[in-house]
C-alpha positions as CSV (number, residue, x, y, z in Angstrom):
1,M,0.0,0.0,0.2
2,L,3.0,2.4,0.6
3,T,6.7,1.9,0.6
4,I,9.6,4.5,1.8
5,S,12.6,3.8,0.1
6,G,16.0,5.3,0.9
7,L,14.8,8.3,2.1
8,T,17.0,10.8,3.8
9,K,15.8,14.6,4.5
10,A,17.5,17.5,6.6
11,F,16.6,20.7,7.8
12,G,19.1,23.6,8.6
13,G,21.8,20.5,8.9
14,R,20.2,19.0,10.9
15,T,19.3,15.2,9.6
16,L,16.1,14.0,10.4
17,F,15.6,10.4,9.1
18,A,19.1,8.7,7.2
19,D,18.6,6.6,3.9
20,V,14.9,5.1,6.3
21,S,13.1,2.0,4.6
22,L,9.1,1.6,5.6
23,Q,6.7,-0.8,4.7
24,V,2.8,-0.3,4.8
25,S,0.6,-3.4,4.3
26,R,-3.3,-3.7,3.6
27,R,-4.8,-3.2,7.9
28,D,-1.2,-2.9,9.4
29,R,-1.6,-1.0,12.3
30,I,1.7,1.2,13.1
31,G,2.1,3.7,15.8
32,L,5.0,5.9,15.2
33,V,6.5,7.0,18.4
34,G,9.8,8.9,19.3
35,P,11.2,12.0,21.7
36,N,9.4,16.0,20.3
37,G,11.6,16.5,17.2
38,A,12.3,13.6,16.3
39,G,10.0,14.3,13.0
40,K,7.0,11.9,13.5
41,T,5.1,14.9,11.9
42,T,8.3,16.0,9.5
43,L,7.0,11.8,8.1
44,F,4.0,12.5,8.1
45,S,4.2,15.6,6.1
46,L,7.3,14.1,3.9
47,I,3.7,10.8,3.0
48,L,1.2,13.5,2.3
49,R,3.7,15.1,-0.3
50,N,3.4,18.1,1.4
51,Q,7.6,18.1,1.6
52,S,9.9,17.2,-0.8
53,P,12.7,14.2,0.6
54,D,16.1,14.8,-0.1
55,E,16.7,11.5,-0.8
56,G,14.4,8.7,-1.4
57,E,11.0,8.0,-3.0
58,I,7.5,7.2,-1.6
59,T,4.9,5.2,-3.6
60,F,1.4,4.3,-3.6
61,E,0.0,1.3,-4.9
62,R,-2.6,2.6,-7.6
63,N,-6.2,3.5,-6.2
64,T,-4.5,4.3,-2.7
65,T,-6.9,7.0,-0.4
66,V,-5.2,8.5,2.1
67,G,-7.2,10.4,4.9
68,Y,-5.4,12.7,7.3
69,L,-6.4,13.7,10.8
70,P,-3.8,16.9,11.8
71,Q,-2.3,17.3,15.4
72,E,-3.8,21.2,16.2
73,T,-6.0,23.2,13.1
74,A,-8.1,21.6,10.0
75,P,-9.9,24.2,8.0
76,V,-13.6,25.1,8.0
77,A,-15.5,26.8,6.8
78,D,-19.4,27.7,6.0
79,E,-20.5,24.0,6.3
80,T,-22.8,22.9,9.1
81,V,-21.0,19.7,11.7
82,L,-22.9,17.5,9.5
83,E,-22.1,18.6,6.1
84,L,-18.2,18.4,7.2
85,A,-18.4,15.1,8.4
86,T,-20.3,13.9,5.0
87,A,-16.9,16.0,2.8
88,I,-16.2,12.6,2.0
89,S,-15.4,14.0,-1.6
90,P,-16.2,17.6,-3.9
91,E,-18.1,15.4,-5.7
92,F,-20.1,14.0,-3.0
93,V,-20.7,17.9,-1.1
94,R,-22.1,18.8,-4.9
95,M,-24.8,16.1,-5.6
96,R,-26.1,16.3,-1.2
97,R,-26.7,19.9,-2.0
98,Q,-28.7,19.5,-5.4
99,V,-30.2,16.7,-3.8
100,L,-31.4,18.4,-1.2
101,A,-32.4,21.1,-2.4
102,W,-34.4,19.3,-5.0
103,D,-35.9,17.5,-2.1
104,A,-36.1,21.0,-0.4
105,G,-38.4,21.8,-3.3
106,H,-36.1,24.4,-5.0
107,P,-35.4,22.3,-8.1
108,G,-33.7,25.1,-9.9
109,E,-30.7,24.9,-7.2
110,A,-30.4,21.5,-8.9
111,D,-28.4,21.4,-12.0
112,F,-28.9,18.0,-13.6
113,H,-31.6,16.8,-11.4
114,D,-32.0,13.5,-13.7
115,N,-28.5,12.2,-13.0
116,A,-28.1,13.9,-9.4
117,H,-30.1,11.4,-7.2
118,D,-28.7,8.2,-9.1
119,R,-25.0,9.9,-8.7
120,F,-25.9,10.7,-4.9
121,N,-26.9,7.5,-4.1
122,E,-23.8,5.7,-5.9
123,L,-21.7,8.0,-3.6
124,G,-23.5,7.0,-0.6
125,G,-26.5,8.7,-0.2
126,Y,-28.4,9.0,2.8
127,Q,-26.8,5.5,3.9
128,L,-24.3,7.9,4.0
129,E,-25.6,10.3,6.0
130,A,-27.0,8.1,8.3
131,R,-23.6,6.5,9.0
132,A,-22.3,10.2,9.4
133,K,-25.0,10.6,12.2
134,K,-24.3,8.0,13.8
135,I,-20.3,8.4,14.5
136,L,-21.2,11.8,15.4
137,A,-23.1,10.9,18.2
138,G,-20.4,8.4,18.9
139,L,-17.5,11.0,19.3
140,G,-19.8,12.9,21.8
141,F,-22.7,15.4,19.2
142,R,-25.7,15.9,20.6
143,E,-28.3,15.8,17.6
144,V,-29.1,19.1,17.8
145,D,-25.5,20.0,16.9
146,F,-25.7,18.8,13.6
147,H,-27.1,21.8,11.9
148,R,-25.2,23.8,13.9
149,P,-22.4,26.4,11.8
150,A,-18.6,24.5,12.3
151,R,-17.4,27.7,12.3
152,E,-19.7,28.4,15.9
153,M,-17.8,24.9,17.9
154,S,-14.4,25.4,19.6
155,G,-11.4,24.0,17.6
156,G,-11.7,20.4,20.0
157,W,-15.4,20.4,18.3
158,V,-14.6,20.9,14.6
159,M,-11.4,18.7,15.0
160,R,-14.0,15.7,16.1
161,A,-16.2,16.9,13.2
162,H,-12.8,16.3,11.2
163,L,-12.2,12.5,12.5
164,A,-16.0,11.8,12.0
165,R,-15.8,13.0,8.5
166,L,-12.5,10.2,7.4
167,L,-14.3,7.3,9.6
168,V,-17.5,8.2,7.6
169,Q,-15.0,8.7,4.1
170,E,-13.0,5.1,5.3
171,P,-9.7,5.6,3.7
172,G,-7.2,2.6,2.5
173,L,-4.6,4.9,4.5
174,L,-5.6,7.2,7.8
175,M,-3.3,8.4,9.5
176,L,-4.0,10.5,12.9
177,D,-1.2,12.6,14.5
178,E,-2.8,12.8,18.2
179,P,-6.1,12.0,17.3
180,T,-7.4,11.9,21.2
181,N,-5.7,14.8,22.2
182,H,-9.6,16.6,21.9
183,L,-11.2,13.3,23.4
184,D,-12.8,13.6,26.8
185,L,-13.0,9.6,28.1
186,E,-16.2,8.3,27.1
187,A,-15.6,9.9,23.1
188,L,-12.0,8.1,23.0
189,L,-13.1,4.8,24.7
190,W,-15.5,5.1,21.3
191,V,-12.4,6.0,19.1
192,Q,-10.7,3.1,20.3
193,D,-13.6,0.1,20.0
194,Y,-14.2,1.6,16.3
195,L,-11.3,2.0,15.1
196,K,-10.3,-2.1,16.1
197,N,-13.1,-2.8,13.3
198,Y,-11.1,-0.5,10.8
199,P,-11.2,-1.4,7.3
200,G,-8.1,0.2,6.6
201,A,-4.6,0.4,7.6
202,I,-3.5,2.8,10.1
203,L,-0.4,4.5,10.4
204,M,-0.7,7.0,14.3
205,I,0.9,9.0,15.8
206,S,0.1,9.5,20.1
207,H,0.8,9.4,23.5
208,D,-1.9,7.7,24.9
209,R,-0.2,4.5,25.9
210,E,-3.2,2.5,26.5
211,F,-4.3,4.1,23.0
212,L,-1.7,2.6,21.4
213,N,-1.9,-0.8,23.1
214,Q,-5.0,-1.4,22.1
215,L,-5.0,-0.8,18.5
216,V,-1.3,-0.7,16.8
217,G,0.1,-4.3,16.2
218,S,3.8,-2.6,15.5
219,I,5.4,0.5,16.7
220,V,7.8,2.3,14.4
221,E,10.7,4.1,16.3
222,I,12.2,7.7,15.2
223,R,15.2,7.3,16.6
224,L,19.3,8.6,15.9
225,V,18.0,9.8,11.8
226,R,17.1,6.2,11.6
227,L,13.3,3.7,11.0
228,I,12.9,1.4,13.7
229,R,10.7,-1.5,13.9
230,Y,9.3,-3.8,17.1
231,R,6.3,-6.3,16.3
232,G,3.4,-6.1,18.7
233,N,2.0,-3.1,20.9
234,Y,3.2,-0.4,22.7
235,D,4.6,-2.5,25.5
236,D,6.1,-5.0,23.5
237,Y,8.2,-2.1,21.7
238,L,9.6,-1.3,25.1
239,Q,10.5,-4.4,25.9
240,Q,11.5,-5.5,23.5
241,R,13.9,-2.4,22.5
242,D,15.5,-2.7,26.5
243,A,16.7,-6.0,25.3
244,N,18.1,-4.9,22.1
245,E,19.9,-2.5,23.7
246,A,20.5,-4.7,26.9
247,Q,22.0,-6.5,24.0
248,L,24.0,-3.9,22.5
249,L,25.4,-2.8,25.7
250,A,26.7,-6.4,26.9
251,A,28.1,-7.1,23.3
252,Y,29.7,-3.5,23.9
253,K,30.9,-3.7,27.1
254,N,32.7,-7.2,25.7
255,Q,34.4,-6.4,23.0
256,Q,35.5,-3.2,24.9
257,R,37.2,-6.0,27.9
258,E,38.9,-7.7,24.9
259,I,40.3,-4.8,23.6
260,G,41.4,-4.0,27.3
261,R,43.3,-7.6,27.0
262,L,44.6,-7.0,23.9
263,M,46.3,-3.4,24.9
264,E,47.7,-5.1,28.0
265,F,49.7,-7.3,25.7
266,V,50.5,-4.9,23.6
267,V,51.5,-2.3,26.4
268,R,53.2,-5.1,28.5
269,F,55.2,-7.0,25.3
270,R,55.5,-4.3,22.5
271,A,59.1,-3.3,23.6
272,K,60.3,-6.7,23.8
273,N,62.5,-8.7,20.6
274,T,61.0,-11.8,21.4
275,K,57.0,-10.6,21.5
276,A,57.1,-7.5,19.6
277,T,55.3,-9.8,16.8
278,Q,53.0,-11.1,18.5
279,A,52.2,-7.1,20.3
280,Q,51.6,-5.9,16.1
281,A,49.5,-8.3,14.9
282,K,47.4,-8.1,18.3
283,L,47.3,-4.6,17.0
284,K,45.9,-5.4,13.5
285,Q,43.5,-7.5,15.6
286,I,42.5,-4.4,17.2
287,E,42.1,-2.1,13.7
288,R,40.2,-5.0,12.4
289,M,37.8,-5.6,15.0
290,E,33.9,-4.4,13.8
291,K,34.0,-1.4,15.9
292,I,30.3,-1.8,18.7
293,E,29.1,1.9,19.2
294,A,28.1,2.2,22.5
295,P,24.2,2.6,22.9
296,V,23.5,6.5,22.9
297,S,19.6,7.7,23.8
298,D,18.7,10.9,21.6
299,E,14.9,11.4,23.9
300,K,15.6,14.4,26.5
301,Q,13.6,13.7,29.2
302,I,12.1,15.8,31.8
303,A,13.3,14.9,36.1
304,F,11.0,16.6,38.5
305,S,9.6,15.7,41.5
306,F,6.8,17.3,43.2
307,P,8.2,18.8,46.8
308,Q,6.0,18.0,49.4
309,P,3.4,20.2,50.8
310,R,2.8,21.3,54.1
311,R,0.3,18.7,55.6
312,S,-3.2,20.2,55.5
313,G,-6.5,19.2,57.9
314,L,-8.4,16.4,56.9
315,K,-11.6,18.2,55.4
316,V,-9.1,19.3,52.1
317,I,-12.2,21.6,50.3
318,T,-15.6,21.2,50.5
319,L,-18.8,22.5,48.5
320,E,-22.5,22.9,49.5
321,S,-25.7,22.7,48.0
322,I,-23.7,24.4,44.9
323,R,-26.2,25.4,42.2
324,H,-24.3,26.6,39.0
325,A,-25.4,27.5,35.8
326,Y,-24.9,29.2,32.3
327,G,-27.9,31.5,31.0
328,D,-30.9,28.5,31.1
329,N,-28.4,25.8,30.9
330,V,-28.1,24.9,35.0
331,V,-25.4,22.5,35.2
332,Y,-25.5,22.0,39.0
333,R,-28.4,22.4,41.5
334,G,-27.7,21.7,45.3
335,M,-24.6,19.9,44.3
336,N,-22.6,18.5,47.3
337,F,-19.1,17.1,47.2
338,Q,-15.8,16.8,49.6
339,A,-12.3,15.9,49.1
340,Q,-10.3,14.5,51.9
341,R,-6.4,14.5,52.4
342,G,-4.6,12.6,50.6
343,Q,-6.9,11.2,48.2
344,R,-6.6,11.2,44.4
345,I,-9.6,11.8,42.2
346,V,-10.9,11.4,38.7
347,L,-13.4,13.1,37.8
348,V,-14.9,11.2,34.6
349,G,-18.6,11.3,32.5
350,P,-19.6,12.4,29.8
351,N,-18.7,15.4,27.8
352,G,-20.5,18.5,28.6
353,A,-21.5,16.6,31.7
354,G,-19.3,19.1,34.0
355,K,-16.5,18.5,35.0
356,S,-14.8,20.7,34.5
357,T,-16.9,22.9,35.8
358,L,-17.2,21.4,39.0
359,L,-13.1,21.7,38.9
360,K,-13.0,25.8,38.1
361,L,-15.4,25.5,40.9
362,L,-13.3,24.0,43.2
363,A,-10.1,26.2,41.8
364,G,-12.1,29.4,42.7
365,V,-11.6,30.2,38.7
366,L,-15.6,29.8,38.7
367,P,-17.6,32.4,41.3
368,V,-20.4,30.6,43.4
369,Q,-23.6,31.5,42.2
370,A,-25.3,29.5,44.8
371,G,-24.5,27.8,47.9
372,S,-21.0,27.5,49.8
373,R,-17.0,27.0,48.9
374,A,-15.1,26.1,51.7
375,L,-10.7,25.4,52.0
376,G,-10.0,23.0,55.1
377,H,-7.2,23.7,56.8
378,N,-4.0,25.1,55.7
379,V,-5.0,24.1,52.4
380,K,-3.4,25.7,49.3
381,A,-4.5,25.1,46.1
382,G,-3.2,25.1,42.7
383,Y,-5.1,24.6,39.9
384,Y,-3.4,23.5,36.4
385,S,-6.1,24.7,33.4
386,Q,-7.2,22.2,29.8
387,N,-6.2,26.0,28.9
388,R,-2.5,26.5,29.5
389,V,-2.8,30.4,27.9
390,D,-5.7,30.4,31.3
391,T,-2.9,30.3,33.6
392,L,0.0,32.6,31.3
393,R,0.9,35.5,30.4
394,T,2.0,34.9,26.2
395,E,3.4,38.4,26.4
396,L,6.0,37.7,28.5
397,T,9.7,35.4,28.6
398,V,9.5,31.5,29.6
399,L,12.1,32.8,32.2
400,E,9.7,35.5,33.3
401,E,6.7,33.6,33.8
402,A,8.6,31.3,35.5
403,L,9.5,34.1,37.9
404,D,6.4,35.0,38.6
405,T,5.8,33.5,41.6
406,P,4.8,34.3,45.6
407,Q,8.3,32.5,46.3
408,R,11.3,34.3,47.1
409,V,13.6,32.5,44.5
410,T,16.6,33.2,42.5
411,E,17.2,33.6,39.0
412,Q,20.0,31.0,39.0
413,F,17.4,27.7,40.8
414,V,14.4,29.0,38.8
415,R,16.7,28.4,35.8
416,T,17.8,24.7,37.3
417,V,14.5,24.4,37.9
418,L,13.5,24.7,34.1
419,G,16.6,23.1,33.2
420,C,15.0,19.7,34.4
421,F,12.2,20.5,31.9
422,L,14.0,21.1,28.9
423,F,14.1,24.9,29.1
424,R,17.8,25.0,29.0
425,G,19.8,28.4,27.4
426,D,18.0,30.5,25.2
427,D,15.6,28.6,25.2
428,V,13.8,30.8,28.4
429,F,14.3,33.8,26.4
430,K,11.5,32.6,24.5
431,T,8.1,34.3,24.4
432,V,5.4,32.2,25.8
433,N,3.7,32.7,22.4
434,V,5.8,31.1,20.8
435,L,5.8,27.6,22.8
436,S,4.5,24.0,21.6
437,G,1.5,23.0,23.6
438,G,3.9,20.6,25.0
439,E,6.3,23.3,25.6
440,K,3.5,25.7,27.4
441,S,2.2,22.4,29.8
442,R,5.7,21.8,31.3
443,L,6.2,25.9,31.6
444,A,3.0,25.2,33.6
445,L,4.5,22.7,36.2
446,V,7.0,24.6,36.4
447,K,4.5,27.0,37.5
448,L,3.2,24.4,40.1
449,L,6.3,23.6,40.8
450,L,7.8,27.2,42.2
451,D,4.6,27.2,44.2
452,P,4.1,23.8,45.4
453,P,0.4,23.8,46.7
454,N,-1.3,20.5,49.2
455,L,-4.0,21.0,46.9
456,I,-3.9,20.3,43.1
457,L,-6.0,20.3,40.5
458,M,-5.1,19.4,37.3
459,D,-7.4,19.2,34.2
460,E,-6.6,17.3,30.9
461,P,-2.5,17.9,32.6
462,T,-0.7,14.8,30.1
463,T,-2.3,16.7,26.8
464,H,0.9,17.4,24.7
465,L,2.8,15.2,26.8
466,D,4.9,13.0,25.2
467,I,4.8,9.8,26.8
468,P,8.2,9.7,28.6
469,S,7.2,12.8,30.3
470,I,3.6,11.8,30.9
471,D,5.2,8.9,32.8
472,A,7.6,11.2,34.7
473,L,4.9,13.3,36.0
474,A,2.7,10.6,37.0
475,A,5.8,9.0,38.6
476,A,5.9,12.4,40.2
477,L,2.6,13.1,41.5
478,D,2.0,9.1,43.0
479,Q,5.1,10.4,45.4
480,Y,3.4,13.8,46.1
481,E,1.8,13.9,49.5
482,G,-1.1,16.1,48.7
483,T,-4.8,15.8,47.5
484,L,-4.7,15.5,43.7
485,I,-8.4,16.1,41.6
486,F,-8.2,15.4,38.3
487,I,-9.4,15.0,34.2
488,S,-8.0,13.1,32.1
489,H,-8.8,10.7,28.6
490,D,-5.3,8.8,29.3
491,V,-6.3,5.6,30.6
492,Y,-2.9,5.3,32.0
493,F,-2.4,7.7,33.9
494,I,-5.5,7.0,35.7
495,R,-4.7,3.8,36.6
496,A,-1.3,4.9,37.7
497,L,-2.8,7.8,39.8
498,A,-7.1,7.2,41.3
499,N,-7.9,5.9,44.2
500,H,-11.0,7.6,44.2
501,V,-13.5,7.6,40.9
502,V,-16.2,10.1,40.5
503,H,-19.1,10.0,37.6
504,V,-20.3,13.2,36.8
505,S,-23.7,13.2,34.6
506,G,-26.5,14.7,34.2
507,G,-25.9,17.4,37.4
508,Q,-25.2,14.5,39.5
509,L,-22.0,13.0,41.3
510,T,-21.1,9.0,42.1
511,H,-18.8,7.9,43.7
512,Y,-16.3,4.8,43.4
513,P,-14.0,5.0,46.6
514,G,-11.2,3.0,44.9
515,G,-9.3,2.9,41.2
516,Y,-10.2,2.5,38.0
517,Q,-10.4,-0.9,37.6
518,Y,-12.9,-0.8,40.7
519,Y,-15.2,1.7,39.1
520,L,-15.4,0.0,36.1
521,D,-16.1,-3.6,37.6
522,K,-18.9,-1.4,40.1
523,T,-20.4,-0.3,36.9
524,A,-20.6,-3.4,34.4
525,A,-21.7,-5.0,38.4
526,T,-24.9,-2.7,38.2
527,S,-25.3,-2.3,34.4
528,E,-25.4,-6.2,34.6
529,R,-28.4,-5.8,37.5
530,A,-29.7,-3.4,35.9
531,G,-30.4,-5.5,32.5
532,L,-31.5,-8.4,34.6
533,T,-34.5,-5.1,36.5
534,A,-35.3,-4.7,32.5
535,D,-35.8,-8.6,31.6
536,A,-37.9,-9.2,34.3
537,R,-39.7,-6.0,33.2
538,G,-39.3,-6.6,30.0
539,G,-37.9,-2.9,29.7
540,V,-35.6,-0.8,30.4
541,S,-35.7,1.4,33.7
542,P,-35.9,4.8,33.0
543,S,-34.5,5.8,36.7
544,Q,-31.0,4.0,35.2
545,T,-28.6,3.8,32.0
546,S,-26.5,1.3,31.2
547,I,-23.3,1.0,28.8
548,R,-21.8,-1.9,29.6
549,G,-17.4,-1.9,31.3
550,R,-17.6,1.7,31.7
551,G,-21.0,3.4,31.8
552,V,-23.1,4.0,35.3
553,A,-26.2,3.2,36.7
554,T,-27.9,5.6,38.6
555,N,-30.8,5.7,41.3
556,Q,-33.2,8.2,41.2
557,P,-32.9,9.3,45.4
558,G,-35.4,8.2,47.8
559,T,-35.6,4.6,45.7
560,A,-35.2,1.4,48.6
561,A,-31.7,1.0,46.1
562,S,-30.6,4.4,47.4
563,R,-31.6,3.5,51.1
564,P,-28.1,1.6,52.3
565,S,-28.4,-1.6,54.3
566,Q,-26.1,-2.5,57.1
567,G,-25.1,-5.0,55.3
568,R,-24.3,-2.7,52.7
569,K,-22.2,-1.0,55.3
570,E,-20.7,-4.0,56.5
571,Q,-19.7,-5.0,52.6
572,K,-18.1,-0.9,52.5
573,R,-16.3,-2.0,56.0
574,L,-14.8,-5.0,54.8
575,E,-14.6,-3.0,51.7
576,A,-12.2,-0.6,52.6
577,G,-10.5,-2.5,55.0
578,Q,-9.4,-5.0,52.0
579,R,-8.4,-1.5,50.0
580,Q,-6.3,-0.4,52.7
581,A,-4.3,-4.1,53.2
582,R,-3.4,-3.5,49.6
583,S,-2.2,0.1,49.7
584,R,0.1,-0.9,51.9
585,D,0.8,-4.6,50.2
586,R,2.0,-1.9,47.6
587,K,3.6,0.9,49.4
588,A,5.8,-2.2,51.3
589,Q,6.8,-3.5,46.8
590,Q,7.6,0.0,46.3
591,E,10.1,0.6,48.5
592,I,12.1,-3.0,48.2
593,V,11.7,-1.3,43.9
594,R,12.8,2.1,45.0
595,R,16.4,0.1,47.1
596,L,16.9,-2.3,44.8
597,E,16.7,0.7,42.1
598,H,19.2,2.9,44.5
599,E,21.5,-0.2,44.7
600,I,21.2,-1.2,40.9
601,A,22.1,2.4,40.0
602,E,25.3,2.6,42.5
603,L,26.4,-0.4,41.3
604,E,26.0,1.1,37.3
605,A,27.9,3.9,38.3
606,R,31.0,1.9,39.8
607,Q,30.6,-0.3,36.8
608,A,31.1,2.5,34.4
609,E,34.0,3.8,36.3
610,L,35.8,0.1,36.4
611,T,35.4,0.3,32.6
612,A,37.3,4.0,32.2
613,E,39.8,2.7,33.9
614,L,40.3,-0.1,31.9
615,E,40.1,2.3,29.4
616,K,42.6,3.8,30.5
617,P,46.1,3.3,29.5
618,E,48.3,4.8,32.8
619,T,46.5,1.4,34.1
620,Y,48.6,-1.3,32.5
621,E,51.6,0.6,33.8
622,K,51.2,-0.7,37.4
623,S,51.7,-4.5,37.3
624,G,48.5,-6.3,38.1
625,A,46.2,-3.3,38.1
626,A,44.0,-4.4,35.5
627,L,43.5,-8.0,37.0
628,Q,42.4,-6.8,39.9
629,I,40.0,-4.2,37.9
630,N,38.5,-6.9,36.0
631,R,38.7,-8.7,39.0
632,E,35.8,-6.4,40.7
633,L,34.0,-5.6,37.4
634,T,33.1,-9.7,37.3
635,S,31.6,-9.3,40.8
636,V,29.8,-5.6,40.4
637,M,28.7,-8.0,37.1
638,E,27.2,-10.6,38.9
639,S,26.0,-8.6,41.2
640,L,23.9,-6.1,38.6
641,K,22.7,-9.5,37.5
642,R,21.3,-11.1,41.2
643,L,20.4,-7.5,42.0
644,T,18.3,-7.3,38.4
645,A,17.0,-10.8,38.7
646,E,15.7,-9.7,42.1
647,W,14.0,-6.2,40.5
648,E,12.2,-7.7,37.8
649,S,10.8,-10.3,39.8
650,A,10.0,-7.2,42.6
651,A,8.3,-4.8,39.9
652,S,6.5,-7.9,37.8
653,K,5.1,-8.5,41.9
654,L,4.1,-4.4,42.4
655,A,3.1,-4.6,39.1
656,K,0.1,-6.5,39.6
657,A,-0.5,-5.1,43.5
658,E,-1.1,-2.2,41.8
659,T,-3.8,-3.9,39.5
660,S,-5.4,-5.3,41.9
């Protein structure tokens, strides 16, 4: 379907690709990964022929159709949402307008009507329109939105409409650049399920680990100007890459040891007449070796931890009898919410349910229209907006914006923190308005670090971050001892952090005192009970909704089910005890893993020191020094092997503890 051969591309003296090749076949599912700036979007641009390669060629099979969803913006004119979703070709758009004009009683607007209906039906006709409506609904559009002008909607909704158009069109090769950026969790899960049965090939760039794991059959990594293909999903790719690097590192070290052994002989005996010929032969042996290059990573990763905040009171924040409306649209009426110290709460629910509104009410960004908002003792809140520009001043430089903090900090300290987030050298003098989405996200994190709160409120914190940065953020928040309330569509991120789920729907909040899997299990069980009740009655109760596996069934206030029995209280007590026991086990296992990682890091550092000593010519001038270093190096490597095995076992146990 798609063949890339001998492709080379450079920008401003920097080579992105050097003599790379790639084959994409029908029904391939390929994830394109690599650090920011590696050239992922540039490769897409070359495939789409928006740019030309310096060398090599890109060819398609005859009649291959290509559909592309850009990362940020896509054009929109005067069409409605439904017209945009059905704009699969200029001809279909023209035929649809002619047919609709005739059906509306305006035949003068429908030229060549005799052929219009036939051709319209050949292109898919009304069946295609019905399919577009189904896809739009899956992406979160309401029926009243179908005939709204697309330009009236936000950029995120326009991107959803363009995604709908591509799914309706079904091109042979579907190219997606960060398709999950503009989706909420429910829309993302719908797209994920839909793409599993997509009839064509998919080539995607994504920073959503779970999305890649669910969909792709191979990963293509852009690394050090090469394209490296791995079979399997993202987790498989990580394992294979680590194994390959370990093998390469072992081969490199073995070769270096062999070179060191040969050089020891050369240094010792080349001055002796009886051994000079042998010494010269060993030098030539070294020269003839095909040298193995040491593995080098080109990934720049953020490295940070949140400073532990001062301890707050048990009750961190409380909302009571909240009413909030946008004009005539009442989002909340009599809503209550409370968060306690140490909770990590994720807000989930359909788009438009009020999750971001709830987060803004908690942050104090939106004023309380009716009811009350109260912060607990010693509570200081920090808000991380979905729209980073909301909290950043675009006219300032990166350094000026970072220095604008209530804390008394030196420029040197701020620049050190910025360096941890990859703002290095002259990068700190860029103005905020020229930063990429990922850079703005990192700067917003810097602002939180420089003025650490004990209540962090985050709206889609992983958007625009690459996978290593998401991992770093999740790890830092996992060690954070304050209270966290967040919204995210990244299932991996949610699973890594949440210990409490709040489902928001129809102005009602339903609490699930456990992690994301607990929420899924509970809602699935509720849905099954609802289905059994409906079967017994011959229909579905109007007070219940059921979306198996991820939906929620809610009981109306005042029903028998809403009055917890003593048995249910006892069950909740037992479940709470089990969760606490699992939490203790998880923390103990985390400590074991951290200890082993620390010991391994020390041994690896010592290994590097010993290897460096063996590379020094003066080492071989001291009698027995090289032999002693080699003995210690062997001992260090054996200890590394043993501790690595212990770490793998401990990490496996920790993974099980975190998913239980």
